[in-house]
N, C-alpha and C positions, 0 to 999 in steps of 0.2 A: 437420080441417085439420093441415097440418103444424106441428111445434112441437119445441123441444128442452126436456127435462126434467132436473132432478137425478136422479142415480142413488143417491144416499145413500152411496156409496163415495168421494166426493171427484172425480168427473167428472160430465159431460153426456151425454145418450143422446137419439137422435132419438125422436120419439113421434108418434101420430096421435090427435088429441083431437077432440071435438065442438066445433064453431064456438061462440063465445059467442054470448048474445043481449042486446040492449040493454036495460038496464034502464028503468024508468019515468023518463021526462024525460031519459034518457041518450042514449047514440049508440055506433056502432061505429066503430072505426078499422082501416083497412087498412094493416098495418106495412110500411114501405118501408125503413127502417133503424132499428138499435137497437144502441148502444154497450154494451160490457162493461164494467162498474164494478169497482173494487176491492172495494167492498163485497159483490159478489156472491160473490168469493172465499170470504168468511165463511160464507156460506149454503151454499156447496158444499163447503168443506173444513174447516169448522169442527167442533167436538165435538158441536154439535147439528144436524148436517146430516140434512135429510130427503130421502126419495126422492119425484120425482113433481111437484116443483114448477117452474112455468116463471118464471124470472128475467127481468130487463131492464127498466129503468126510463128509460134515455136514448132515448127513442122519437121517432121522426118517421114520421108517416104520413097517409093520407087520412081525414079526418073525414066519414062517411057518413050523412046522413039522407035520410029518405023524401021530404021536401019542399024539399031544397036541393041545389044542385050540390055535388060534393065539394070539400073544401077542404084543403090541404096544411099540416099543423099540427106542432108540437112539444109535448111534454107532460110533466108530473111525474106521479108516482105516488102521492103522499101530498097531502092538502090540510087545513091547519090552520083552526080556526074563526075566528080573528082577534079573538075577544073574551074568551076565557077568561083565568085568571090566568097560564097558562104563556105565552099569545100576548101579553099585554101587558107582561110582564115581559122580552120578546125571547128565549123559549125556545119558538117555535112547534113545534118538532120534538119536544117533549114535550107537545103538546095531545093529548087524548083522541080528537079527530076525525083528527088527522094519524095517528097510529097505527093507526086503525081503518079509514081508506079506503086503497084499494089498486087496481091494474088488474087487469082480470079477462081472461084470466090476465096473464101479463107480457110483454114486448115480444119475447121470443124465440120469436115464432108468427106465423102469417100474419095474424091478426086479433085485436083485443082490444075490450073495451068498457068505457066510461067513463061514471061517473054524473054525475047533474045538477052535483053541488058540484065535480067535476072540470072540468065545461063552464064553469063560472062563474070559476074560480079557476087553473087549471092546464093549460087547454088554449089554445094561441097560435097563430093563424095565421101562417105563414112568409112573408116577402117573397121575391120572386124572387131577390133578391140574396144570400140565405142557401140555400145548397144542401143536399143531405139529410144529406151528412156532418158539415158545420159545424152543421145544426141538431141533431144528437145532443149537442152540448155545451151545449144551454140547460140542462139540469137540473143537470150539474156545475158549470157557470160560476156558477149562482145560489148554489151552496153555497160557491163561492170568495168571491163578493162579500160573502154574510153573514160569512164569516170577517173580512173586513176591517172590516166594521161592527162586529164585536165587539171588534176591537183598538182601533177610535176610542172606542166606549163604555167600555172600559177605561182609555183615556187621558185622561179626562176632568180638566180643571183644577178644583182647588177654589178658589173665589172668596177673594181676599184684600181686604177692605175698606180704606178709607182709614182711616188713624190718627193722631188729631193733625193736624198739619198735612201729612201725607204723602199724596200723592194715590193712587188706587187702581191696583193694579198692572196693567201693560198685558196685553191678551191674550196668552195661552200657547201656543205650538205646539209639539209634541213632536219633539225633536232625533233623530229615529230612523233607525238602520240596521235594515233588515229582512232575516231570514235565511228562506230557504225551505229546509227540511231534507227531502230526498227528491224526486228529479226524474223521478217517473212522469208520467202525463199531467196529473194535478190538480197535482202540482208545477210544472210547466211552465205550466199555465195560470194559476197565481198568479203566476208571474214574467212571464207574457204582459200580465196585468192591469197589474202595476207598470210593465212598459215602455209600455204604452199611455196610462199616466198622465200621461207626459211630453208626449204629442201632443194632450191635451184640455185642458178648462177646468180650473182648479186646485181641488184639495181634493175630486174626485169620489169618490176612494178613499182613499189616504193623503195625496196631495197633495204641495205643496211642501215639507211637513216631512220627507218622506224623503229621507235624506241619502245614499242609497245601498241597492242591494239585492244580496243575497249568496246563495250556495248551498253545501248540503252534499250531495255525491253521489258515490259511490265509482265508479259505472259510467262509464267514459270516453266513451261514446256519449251518454248522458244529460247528463253534464257539459258536454260539447261543445254540446248543443242548448242548454242553462242559458245558457252563456257567449255563444251566439248571440242571446240576449234581453237581452243587456247586464249580466247578472249575473256577479258576482265570487266567487271561492272564498273560504270563510269564514276562511281563514288570513290574508288580506289585510284583514279587518275589525277585527282586535284584539278588541274585544266587540260584541254587537249588542244593541239594544233591544226589538226585536220579533221572535219566531220563530213560524213556522208549520209545523208538523210533521207531514208526510205519511208519513213513515217512522219508527214510534215506537221502533224500535230505536236510533235516533240519540239519544233523549232525554238520556242522560246527558252526551253531548258537547254537546248543545244547552245544557242547564242550565249547565255549566261555561263556556260562551261568552258568558252573558247578563251585561249591564250592571247594576248596582244599579237596582231599581225596573223591572226588563224584565218583559215580557209573553210567555208562551209559549203558543200556540194549538194543542192537539192536534186533529188533522184526522182521525186514523183510529186504529184499535185493532189491527189484524192485526200480529202480530209483536211486540206492545208487551212492554216490560220495566218492572219497578218499581225497577231498580237505579239510582236517582238519589241524588245528595247531597241529603238534606232540609236539612241545615244550610246549604247555600249557598241554598236556597229562602228559609229563615227569614231568615238574616243580611242577604241582600241584597233581601229583601222582594220577591220574585218573584211573579209571578201566572200561574197555571196554569188554563187555560180549555179546554173542550171544545166543539167545533162539530160538528154531525151533518148538518145539511140546510139548503136555502134555504126562502124563503117566497114565497108569491104576488109580493110587493113586489120580491123579489130575482129571480125570474123575469122579471118585466117589464123590470127593469134590465139583466138578462143578454141579452134580446132586442134592447134598445136598443143593447147594447155589440156584438153580432154584427152588427146591421144597419148599424152607422155606418161600418164598415170600418177602424177605427183598431186593433183587436185584432190583434196579429200572430200568424198561425197557420201559419207556414212549417213549425215542427215538427210539425204535426198531419198525419202521414201516416199513418192506422191501416191495419191490416191487415184487408182487405174480404172476407168470405167469406158463403156461402150457409149456409143452417141444417144443412143436412148436413156442411159442415165445420167447424162450430162447436166440437164437441167436441174436435177435434184443435187448434184454435186456442187453445180455452179451457185445454188442457194447456200448451201453449206459453206462454201469458199467465201462467198460475199459476206457472210456473218461472222467470219473469222475463226471457224471450226476445222477448217483444212488448212495446212501448209502449202500445198501444191496438189493440183489436179492435172492428170493427163488423160485425154479422150484417145481410146483407139477404136476407129470405125470397124 
């Protein structure tokens, strides 16, 4: 079958590979679209890059089983167990099963195999209202939703009991200004979720406690897309209470912009710098947290969000290429000249 593999030298190359076979109790998926993720850059261009890997985990395809009609699905690449210590403490991407499960091969191929555990928790039928391109957003959107959940878990209030004749303190909400640093496709998806939050039931993501959302992005085109989602430049915020960082090189500026007690969620590591003012972290009691991936719960919520039609996707206009054109499109993406690339085998 046709596929695209890493060349071990910072690029991708076309390849002809044996078609995968369905594992026991698993199935085959005929790929119709697969998005290129920023994390793929690390595997292609990083210091530990290997040759011969088929990447691609933002997959839409037709699930094919011998005893059933094909079903159009979106899927994720890793599946946590849901019951180990890592999963129970909210770190499902550190679960041993999560790190050991994967697609065979990746989505930049004509076909792939999924295991029984994938079928149980990471493969989701797509309604007709969600087209193939939007379906590739399921996996990254699940990561975005988990980032917001991490923020909410870190914002928890400590109970203040009644003392003497004083009544208990009323329920507390975070008076939050939220910053998204880096407006690539994930950054814009974060802003899109914040924009959608104003259209739906309260407190689904950050809710009414969000006092405004802001962006930090030097590229004028991407900055314009962020503004189109209702975000305001960081300079107009003064300081922010929450920052989600998809461009780690911005970390020093982000830390300097945080209000006391603020939360910084680090969403990516490529291009990271350690040149931050630790004294500011210490004296203003900032919290730094990392978020890597979504969970089955977040995948289900992402599908609901894609299906209900309230997530603004006007900014999502990916470069769509065939497998043969993917190596050149990858080079443009790696150079920052493409916002999003989706391959169609």
